[in-house]
C-alpha positions as CSV (number, residue, x, y, z in Angstrom):
1,M,99.3,59.8,-57.8
2,T,95.8,60.8,-58.6
3,S,92.6,58.8,-59.0
4,S,91.1,58.2,-62.5
5,S,88.4,56.2,-64.1
6,S,87.5,54.6,-67.4
7,S,85.9,57.8,-68.5
8,D,89.3,59.4,-68.5
9,I,90.5,57.1,-71.4
10,R,91.1,59.5,-74.3
11,S,94.2,58.1,-75.9
12,V,95.2,54.5,-76.5
13,C,98.8,53.4,-77.2
14,V,99.0,50.4,-79.6
15,Y,102.2,48.4,-79.6
16,C,102.6,46.2,-82.6
17,G,105.0,44.9,-85.3
18,S,106.8,46.9,-87.9
19,S,106.2,43.9,-90.1
20,L,102.9,42.5,-91.3
21,G,103.6,39.0,-90.0
22,A,102.9,35.7,-91.7
23,N,99.2,35.5,-91.1
24,P,96.8,37.9,-92.9
25,L,94.6,37.8,-89.8
26,Y,97.1,40.1,-88.0
27,Q,96.9,42.7,-90.7
28,Q,93.1,42.6,-90.6
29,A,93.0,42.8,-86.9
30,A,95.3,45.9,-86.9
31,R,93.0,47.7,-89.4
32,D,89.9,46.7,-87.5
33,L,91.4,48.0,-84.3
34,G,92.2,51.3,-85.9
35,Q,88.7,51.7,-87.2
36,I,87.2,50.9,-83.8
37,L,89.5,53.4,-82.0
38,A,88.5,56.1,-84.5
39,G,84.8,55.2,-84.2
40,A,85.0,55.6,-80.4
41,G,86.7,58.9,-80.7
42,L,89.9,57.7,-79.1
43,R,93.3,59.0,-80.2
44,L,95.9,56.5,-81.4
45,V,99.4,56.8,-79.9
46,Y,101.9,54.6,-81.7
47,G,105.5,54.4,-82.9
48,G,105.1,56.6,-85.9
49,G,106.0,54.2,-88.6
50,G,104.1,53.7,-91.9
51,V,105.1,50.1,-92.3
52,G,103.9,46.8,-90.9
53,L,101.0,46.5,-88.5
54,M,102.0,49.9,-87.2
55,G,101.2,51.5,-90.5
56,E,98.0,49.5,-91.0
57,T,96.7,50.6,-87.6
58,A,97.6,54.3,-88.1
59,R,96.2,54.4,-91.6
60,A,92.9,52.8,-90.5
61,V,92.5,55.4,-87.8
62,H,93.4,58.3,-90.1
63,E,91.2,57.1,-92.9
64,S,88.3,56.7,-90.5
65,G,88.6,60.3,-89.4
66,G,90.4,59.6,-86.1
67,E,93.3,61.4,-84.5
68,V,96.8,59.9,-84.5
69,L,100.0,60.8,-82.7
70,G,103.2,59.0,-83.9
71,I,106.5,59.2,-82.0
72,M,109.6,58.3,-83.9
73,P,113.3,58.3,-82.9
74,K,115.6,60.0,-85.4
75,F,117.6,56.9,-86.3
76,L,114.5,54.9,-87.4
77,Q,112.9,57.5,-89.7
78,S,114.1,55.8,-92.9
79,R,113.8,52.2,-91.6
80,E,110.2,52.6,-90.4
81,S,109.1,55.1,-93.0
82,V,107.4,57.9,-91.0
83,F,103.6,58.1,-91.8
84,G,103.6,61.7,-92.8
85,E,99.9,62.3,-93.0
86,V,99.4,62.4,-89.2
87,E,101.1,64.3,-86.3
88,T,104.5,62.9,-85.7
89,R,107.0,63.9,-83.0
90,I,110.7,63.1,-83.7
91,V,112.7,62.3,-80.6
92,D,116.3,61.5,-80.0
93,N,116.3,57.9,-78.9
94,M,114.2,54.8,-78.1
95,H,114.0,55.6,-74.4
96,E,112.5,59.0,-75.1
97,R,110.1,57.5,-77.6
98,K,108.8,54.9,-75.1
99,M,108.5,57.4,-72.3
100,M,106.5,59.8,-74.5
101,M,104.3,57.1,-75.7
102,F,103.6,56.1,-72.2
103,E,102.9,59.6,-71.0
104,E,100.5,60.4,-73.9
105,A,98.4,57.3,-73.5
106,D,95.7,56.4,-71.0
107,A,95.6,52.7,-71.9
108,F,97.6,50.2,-73.9
109,V,96.8,47.5,-76.5
110,V,99.5,45.0,-77.4
111,V,98.9,43.6,-80.9
112,P,101.0,40.8,-82.4
113,G,104.6,41.9,-83.0
114,G,108.2,40.8,-82.6
115,V,111.0,41.5,-80.1
116,G,110.4,45.2,-80.0
117,T,106.7,44.8,-79.2
118,L,107.5,42.2,-76.6
119,E,110.1,44.5,-75.0
120,E,107.7,47.4,-74.8
121,A,105.0,45.1,-73.3
122,I,107.3,43.6,-70.7
123,E,108.6,47.0,-69.6
124,L,105.0,48.2,-69.2
125,M,104.1,45.1,-67.2
126,S,107.2,45.5,-65.0
127,W,106.2,49.1,-64.2
128,R,102.7,47.7,-63.2
129,R,104.4,45.2,-60.9
130,L,106.4,48.0,-59.3
131,D,103.2,50.0,-58.8
132,L,104.4,52.8,-61.0
133,H,101.1,52.9,-62.9
134,R,97.7,51.2,-63.2
135,K,96.8,52.0,-66.7
136,P,94.9,49.3,-68.6
137,V,97.0,46.8,-70.5
138,I,95.2,44.7,-73.0
139,F,96.7,42.0,-75.2
140,L,94.9,41.4,-78.5
141,N,95.5,37.6,-78.8
142,T,94.6,37.2,-82.4
143,N,94.8,33.6,-83.5
144,G,96.3,32.7,-80.1
145,Y,99.4,34.7,-80.9
146,W,100.3,35.5,-77.3
147,E,99.7,32.1,-75.8
148,P,103.4,31.1,-75.6
149,F,104.2,34.4,-73.9
150,F,101.3,33.9,-71.3
151,T,102.7,30.3,-70.7
152,L,106.1,31.8,-69.9
153,I,104.6,34.3,-67.5
154,R,102.7,31.6,-65.7
155,H,105.9,29.6,-65.6
156,T,107.7,32.4,-63.8
157,E,104.8,32.6,-61.4
158,A,104.9,28.8,-60.7
159,E,108.6,28.9,-60.1
160,G,108.3,31.6,-57.5
161,F,109.8,34.6,-59.4
162,T,106.6,36.4,-60.2
163,P,103.9,37.1,-57.6
164,S,100.5,35.6,-58.4
165,A,98.9,39.1,-58.3
166,F,100.9,40.0,-61.4
167,L,98.7,37.7,-63.5
168,D,95.9,40.2,-62.8
169,T,97.7,43.2,-64.1
170,Y,96.8,42.6,-67.8
171,L,93.8,41.3,-69.7
172,S,93.8,39.2,-72.9
173,V,91.1,39.2,-75.5
174,D,90.7,37.2,-78.7
175,T,88.9,39.6,-80.9
176,V,89.1,43.3,-81.7
177,E,85.5,43.8,-80.7
178,E,86.5,42.9,-77.1
179,V,89.2,45.5,-76.8
180,L,87.2,48.5,-75.8
181,P,85.1,46.7,-73.2
182,A,88.3,45.2,-71.7
183,I,89.8,48.7,-71.5
184,A,86.6,49.9,-69.7
185,R,86.8,47.0,-67.2
186,A,90.5,47.4,-66.5
187,G,90.2,51.2,-66.2
188,T,87.8,51.1,-63.3
189,H,90.6,51.6,-60.8
190,T,93.2,53.3,-62.9
191,V,95.9,55.4,-61.3
192,N,98.1,57.9,-63.2
193,I,101.8,57.3,-63.2
194,D,104.2,59.4,-61.2
195,T,106.9,59.8,-63.9
196,R,109.5,61.0,-61.4
197,R,109.7,57.4,-60.2
198,V,110.5,56.0,-63.6
199,V,114.2,55.9,-64.3
């Protein structure tokens, strides 16, 4: 593994829902995040869809003159409606999609989403626990969306299944404006992943 710093953050992977959600605040947060990423000159890496919060984030980056990389598995092309106005890589399966998203990103922002978003976030956090990477992981806790999840994580720690240090492997912010400062703080001691250790 090699040393890195917050100045090495060039691409940010955003995990978020393929639906808009029940609260309009989520849609607005996704669009605001896209505009902020573009304004900072950061490339968006995401799941490639044109629907839901995924599509909102990607369109906001694109419309603001930013760079976008979408990564879409073949079987989801029709269901998640590929956003054809940006660079999109078509891969064979979900595992390849997630690995490529990971490799192409220097930091991660987890926006409200469903089971798929949760699965991606937990896998990323598990890799942190195994010391496979130290890339910044930021939860955008719009309207307190992630509080039940954080409660569960604290419960696993209290019951002796998760080490206390694990609670320091991610940051949570309440507003879009706090995302980039959080990435900068978390990226101070970033270490690049050794992908040969990920199976």
